[in-house]
C-alpha positions in Angstrom: 1.0 -33.5 19.7 0.8 -33.4 15.9 0.6 -29.6 15.8 3.8 -29.3 17.8 5.6 -31.6 15.4 4.4 -29.7 12.4 5.3 -26.3 13.9 8.7 -27.6 15.0 9.5 -28.8 11.5 8.4 -25.5 10.0 10.3 -23.4 12.5 13.5 -25.5 12.2 13.5 -25.0 8.4 12.6 -21.3 8.5 14.7 -19.9 11.4 18.4 -20.1 10.3 19.7 -17.0 12.2 18.3 -15.5 15.4 16.5 -17.4 18.1 12.9 -18.4 18.4 11.4 -20.0 21.5 8.0 -21.7 21.3 6.0 -22.3 24.4 3.0 -24.6 23.8 -0.3 -24.5 25.5 0.9 -27.3 27.7 4.0 -25.3 28.8 6.5 -27.3 26.7 9.4 -25.2 25.4 11.4 -25.6 22.2 14.1 -23.4 20.8 15.0 -22.8 17.1 17.8 -21.0 15.3 21.5 -20.4 16.1 21.1 -18.6 19.4 21.9 -15.1 18.1 19.7 -11.9 17.9 16.9 -11.2 17.4 15.4 -13.3 20.2 11.7 -13.9 20.1 9.6 -16.0 22.4 6.0 -16.9 21.5 3.3 -18.7 23.6 0.1 -20.4 22.5 -2.8 -20.0 24.9 -4.6 -23.1 23.7 -3.9 -26.2 21.7 -6.5 -25.3 19.0 -4.4 -22.2 18.2 -1.4 -24.4 17.4 -3.3 -26.5 15.0 -5.0 -23.5 13.4 -1.5 -22.1 12.6 -0.5 -25.4 11.1 -3.5 -25.6 8.8 -3.6 -22.0 7.6 -0.5 -20.0 8.7 -1.0 -17.0 6.3 -4.4 -16.3 7.8 -4.1 -17.6 11.3 -0.9 -15.9 12.3 -2.6 -12.5 12.2 -5.9 -13.8 13.7 -4.2 -15.5 16.6 -2.0 -12.5 17.4 -5.0 -10.1 17.1 -7.2 -12.3 19.3 -4.4 -12.8 21.9 -4.1 -16.5 21.4 -0.6 -16.2 20.1 1.3 -14.1 22.7 4.7 -12.7 22.0 6.5 -12.9 25.4 9.8 -11.5 24.1 10.3 -9.3 21.0 7.7 -7.9 18.7 5.5 -9.2 15.9 8.0 -7.7 13.4 10.8 -9.5 15.1 8.9 -12.8 14.6 8.3 -12.1 11.0 11.9 -11.3 10.5 12.9 -14.7 11.9 10.5 -16.5 9.7 10.9 -14.6 6.4 14.4 -13.1 6.1 16.1 -16.3 4.9 13.1 -17.9 3.0 12.4 -15.1 0.5 8.9 -15.0 1.9 8.1 -18.6 1.1 7.7 -21.0 4.0 7.5 -24.7 3.3 4.1 -25.8 2.2 1.9 -26.9 5.1 -1.3 -28.9 4.8 -4.1 -27.5 2.6 -2.0 -24.7 1.2 -2.4 -25.9 -2.4 -6.2 -26.2 -2.0 -6.3 -22.7 -0.6 -4.5 -21.4 -3.7 -7.0 -23.0 -6.0 -9.9 -21.6 -4.0 -8.3 -18.1 -4.2 -8.0 -18.2 -8.0 -11.6 -19.2 -8.2 -12.8 -16.5 -6.0 -10.7 -13.7 -7.6 -12.7 -14.0 -10.8 -15.6 -12.1 -9.1 -16.0 -8.6 -10.5 -15.1 -5.7 -8.2 -18.2 -3.6 -9.3 -18.8 0.0 -8.1 -21.0 -1.0 -5.1 -18.5 -3.6 -3.9 -15.6 -1.2 -4.5 -17.3 1.4 -2.3 -17.9 -1.1 0.5 -14.3 -2.2 0.4 -13.0 1.3 0.5 -15.3 2.2 3.4 -14.0 -0.8 5.4 -10.6 0.8 5.7 -10.6 4.4 4.7 -13.7 5.5 6.5 -12.3 4.8 10.0 -12.0 7.6 12.4 -9.9 10.3 10.8 -8.1 10.9 14.1 -6.5 7.5 13.7 -4.6 8.4 10.5 -3.5 11.8 11.9 -1.6 9.9 14.6 0.8 8.1 12.3 0.8 9.7 8.8 2.7 12.8 7.8 1.0 16.2 8.0 -0.3 15.9 4.5 -1.8 12.5 5.2 0.0 10.8 2.3 -1.2 7.1 2.7 1.1 5.6 0.1 4.8 4.9 -0.4 7.1 7.8 0.2 10.2 8.5 -1.9 13.4 8.5 0.0 15.7 10.4 -2.4 18.5 10.6 0.2 19.4 8.3 3.1 18.6 10.8 5.9 15.2 11.8 4.7 12.4 11.8 7.3 8.8 10.9 6.6 7.6 14.4 5.9 10.5 15.1 3.5 10.1 11.8 1.7 6.4 12.2 1.2 7.0 15.6 -0.3 9.6 14.1 -2.5 7.1 11.5 -3.7 4.6 14.2 -4.8 7.5 16.0 -6.5 8.7 12.9 -8.3 5.2 12.0 -9.6 4.5 15.6 -10.7 7.8 15.6 -12.6 6.9 12.4 -14.5 3.4 13.8 -15.2 5.0 16.9 -16.8 2.2 19.1 -15.5 2.3 22.6 -16.9 0.3 25.8 -16.4 -3.3 25.4 -17.4 -3.3 21.6 -17.6 -6.4 19.7 -16.5 -5.6 16.8 -14.2 -7.7 13.8 -13.0 -6.7 12.3 -9.7 -8.2 8.8 -9.4 -8.2 7.8 -5.8 -7.5 11.2 -4.4 -7.1 10.3 -0.7 -7.1 13.3 1.6 -6.4 15.6 -1.3 -2.7 16.2 -0.9 -1.6 15.2 -4.4 -4.3 17.3 -6.1 -3.5 20.3 -4.0 0.2 19.9 -4.7 -0.5 19.8 -8.5 -2.5 23.0 -8.3 -0.5 25.0 -5.8 3.1 24.0 -6.8 2.9 22.4 -10.3 0.5 25.0 -11.6 -2.3 22.8 -12.9 -5.2 24.8 -14.2 -7.9 22.4 -12.9 -7.7 19.3 -10.8 -10.5 16.9 -10.3 -10.0 14.4 -7.5 -12.3 11.4 -7.1 -12.6 9.0 -4.2 -15.1 6.4 -2.8 -14.2 7.3 0.8 -16.7 9.7 2.4 -14.3 10.6 5.2 -11.6 11.5 2.6 -14.0 13.3 0.4 -15.2 15.6 3.2 -11.6 16.2 4.4 -10.4 17.0 0.9 -13.1 19.5 0.3 -12.3 21.3 3.6 -8.7 21.4 2.6 -9.4 22.9 -0.8 -11.6 25.5 0.7 -9.0 26.3 3.3 -6.4 26.8 0.6 -8.6 29.0 -1.4 -8.5 26.6 -4.3 -12.2 25.7 -4.8 -12.1 27.4 -8.2 -9.3 25.1 -9.4 -9.5 21.9 -7.3 -12.7 19.9 -7.1 -13.2 16.7 -5.2 -16.1 14.3 -5.9 -17.4 11.2 -4.2 -17.3 9.1 -7.4 -16.3 5.9 -9.0 -13.7 6.2 -11.8 -16.2 4.4 -14.1 -18.6 7.3 -13.8 -16.1 10.0 -14.7 -16.7 11.9 -17.9 -14.7 14.4 -20.0 -11.0 14.3 -21.0 -7.9 15.4 -19.2 -4.4 16.4 -20.1 -3.0 14.4 -17.2 -4.2 11.5 -15.1 -2.6 10.4 -11.9 -3.5 7.5 -9.7 -1.6 6.8 -6.4 -2.4 3.8 -4.2 -5.7 3.0 -5.8 -5.0 0.4 -8.4 -4.4 -2.2 -5.7 -8.2 -2.2 -5.1 -9.3 -2.6 -8.7 -9.0 -6.4 -8.9 -7.7 -8.4 -11.9 -11.1 -9.0 -13.5 -11.5 -5.2 -13.8 -8.1 -4.4 -15.3 -9.4 -4.1 -18.8 -12.2 -1.8 -17.8 -9.9 0.3 -15.7 -7.3 0.9 -18.4 -9.9 1.3 -21.2 -11.6 4.0 -19.0 -8.3 5.7 -18.4 -7.5 5.8 -22.1 -10.9 7.3 -22.9 -10.4 10.0 -20.2 -6.9 10.8 -21.4 -6.4 13.3 -24.2 -4.5 12.2 -27.3 -1.4 14.0 -26.2 -1.9 13.3 -22.5 0.2 11.6 -19.9 -0.8 9.2 -17.1 1.2 8.1 -14.1 0.1 5.0 -12.2 1.7 4.5 -8.8 0.7 1.1 -7.3 2.0 -1.6 -5.0 2.9 -4.7 -6.9 5.2 -7.7 -6.6 7.9 -9.4 -8.7 7.8 -13.0 -9.7 4.7 -14.8 -10.8 1.1 -14.0 -9.8 0.4 -15.1 -6.3 -2.6 -14.7 -3.9 -2.4 -11.7 -1.6 -2.1 -12.5 2.1 -5.5 -13.7 3.1 -5.4 -12.0 6.5 -4.8 -8.7 4.9 -7.6 -9.2 2.4 -10.1 -10.4 5.1 -9.4 -7.8 7.8 -7.6 -4.8 6.3 -8.1 -4.4 2.5 -11.0 -6.6 1.3 -10.9 -7.0 -2.5 -7.3 -6.0 -2.7 -4.7 -7.6 -5.0 -1.0 -6.9 -5.6 -0.3 -7.3 -9.3 2.8 -8.4 -11.1 3.6 -6.7 -14.3 2.5 -9.7 -16.4 -1.0 -9.2 -15.1 -1.1 -5.5 -15.8 0.6 -5.3 -19.2 -1.9 -7.3 -21.3 -4.8 -5.0 -20.1 -2.7 -1.9 -20.9 -1.9 -3.2 -24.4 -5.5 -4.1 -25.1 -6.6 -0.6 -24.0 -4.3 0.9 -26.6 -2.1 2.6 -24.1 1.7 2.9 -24.5 4.1 2.3 -21.6 6.7 5.0 -21.8 8.5 4.5 -18.5 8.5 2.1 -15.6 10.3 2.7 -12.3 10.4 0.1 -9.5 10.8 1.5 -6.0 12.4 -1.1 -3.8 12.5 -0.8 0.0 11.0 2.7 -0.1 7.7 1.3 1.2 9.6 -0.7 3.9 11.0 2.6 5.2 7.6 4.3 4.9 5.9 1.5 6.9 8.6 1.5 9.5 8.0 5.2 10.1 4.2 4.6 10.3 4.6 1.6 12.6 6.9 3.6 15.0 4.5 6.5 15.0 1.5 4.2 15.6 3.2 2.5 18.5 4.3 5.9 20.0 0.6 6.9 20.0 -0.8 3.5 20.9 -2.5 4.8 24.1 -4.4 7.4 22.0 -5.4 4.7 19.5 -6.7 2.7 22.4 -9.0 5.5 23.4 -10.5 5.6 19.8 -10.9 1.8 19.5 -9.8 -1.1 21.7 -6.9 -3.5 22.5 -7.9 -5.9 19.8 -7.9 -3.1 17.2 -4.4 -2.0 18.3 -3.0 -5.5 18.0 -4.7 -5.9 14.6 -3.2 -2.7 13.3 0.3 -3.4 14.7 0.1 -6.7 12.9 -1.1 -5.1 9.7 1.8 -2.5 9.7 4.4 -5.2 10.6 3.1 -7.7 8.0 3.2 -5.0 5.3 6.7 -3.8 6.3 7.9 -7.4 6.2 6.4 -7.9 2.7 8.6 -5.0 1.4 11.6 -5.7 3.5 12.0 -9.5 3.2 9.4 -10.7 0.6 8.6 -9.7 -3.0 6.5 -6.5 -2.6 7.6 -3.4 -4.5 6.0 -0.3 -5.9 5.6 0.3 -9.7 5.4 3.7 -11.2 4.2 3.3 -14.7 4.0 6.2 -17.2 1.4 5.8 -19.9 0.5 7.7 -23.0 -1.7 7.3 -26.2 1.2 8.3 -28.5 4.8 7.4 -28.5 6.0 10.9 -29.2 4.5 12.6 -26.0 7.2 11.8 -23.5 10.8 13.1 -23.9 13.4 10.8 -25.4 15.5 10.6 -22.3 14.8 10.7 -18.5 16.8 13.9 -17.9 13.5 15.8 -17.8 12.6 14.2 -14.5 15.5 15.6 -12.5 15.1 19.0 -14.3 11.4 19.2 -13.4 12.1 18.1 -9.9 14.5 20.9 -9.4 12.0 23.4 -10.8 9.3 22.0 -8.5 11.5 22.2 -5.5 12.0 25.9 -6.2 8.3 26.4 -6.6 7.7 24.7 -3.3 10.0 27.2 -1.6 8.1 30.1 -3.2 4.8 28.6 -2.1 6.1 28.2 1.4 7.3 31.8 1.5 3.9 33.0 0.1 1.8 31.1 2.6 4.0 32.1 5.6 
């Protein structure tokens, strides 16, 4: 069959180390690789599934696995992705129609991600049952890249280090007002108030689930006088702030809205203010985000390269005072999430169904592979309106982290 020939050619070129066995719908077996570990065996349940993977591998791999039409008989979905991606730098040989799909993507991405569409996109992912996230996130529900400041750090420790690292770069001092764009379950805003000493924190989110949870947390911490969460689009925010932080939200903005986003941030930032943008991105040239991820997991999402972000930052009149690129930190984060998710799979199954479990296992594995073997990274971009606001050297980051760590210990002792 034609599909078997195409897949055999693609697997022969991709799998250099390790072993991949392909079992067709007709029961024919083919083996690829050098016979070493890892060993993965996949089976197609129908011939149409084989052709679908040939025609649109980026979309159909996830769909076929989720629907049970591509069955992994030996190994895991992450093992399969490792075999296919670890020696190709994430780029498989072009299969039929791939170039046409790229053209279609660049045409569709021009659609504006307006407020109504943004809220729908957020609800698709973040308004799932809150018990799901409690099963695999850390206790603070940090749903973004952790910061592994030493090799033995666990997830809880690394997520706390992430908040500390960001707060240090923000240079939050007593009495500062802070805007948290995309405030999640409130952990960053509460940290900035409790530990960093911000005088007022306003967190905004489009997720109703996160909004309600954040308000409950602020009330439980006795911080309603200093920490406010609103169900609000960033474009509707008014006032000015000493500090602006945005963690894991920019990925949902969309390239056509970059000018509006950065211009809005400039208008909300005081003249001597500091902004810290923490976002997933990628190196290289602009490239379409995985279509399965954008269809089933994060509709409207896009992972920017710096060349897409910088023109909009410059046009807004903002100054880049620091950029740090976190490599592999998100791979370690996603590994921890995936392992926790699988450990609680039976509990997830009670909340949803088998298809959902396969979809989310695929999502976490695809995401981990993007950071481990492809070109995904995390950018932390510090922005100001004046070039004399940030210190001349980066020594202040470590100094402030040390002070924040001491403040964390004091807060832990106070709340004990």
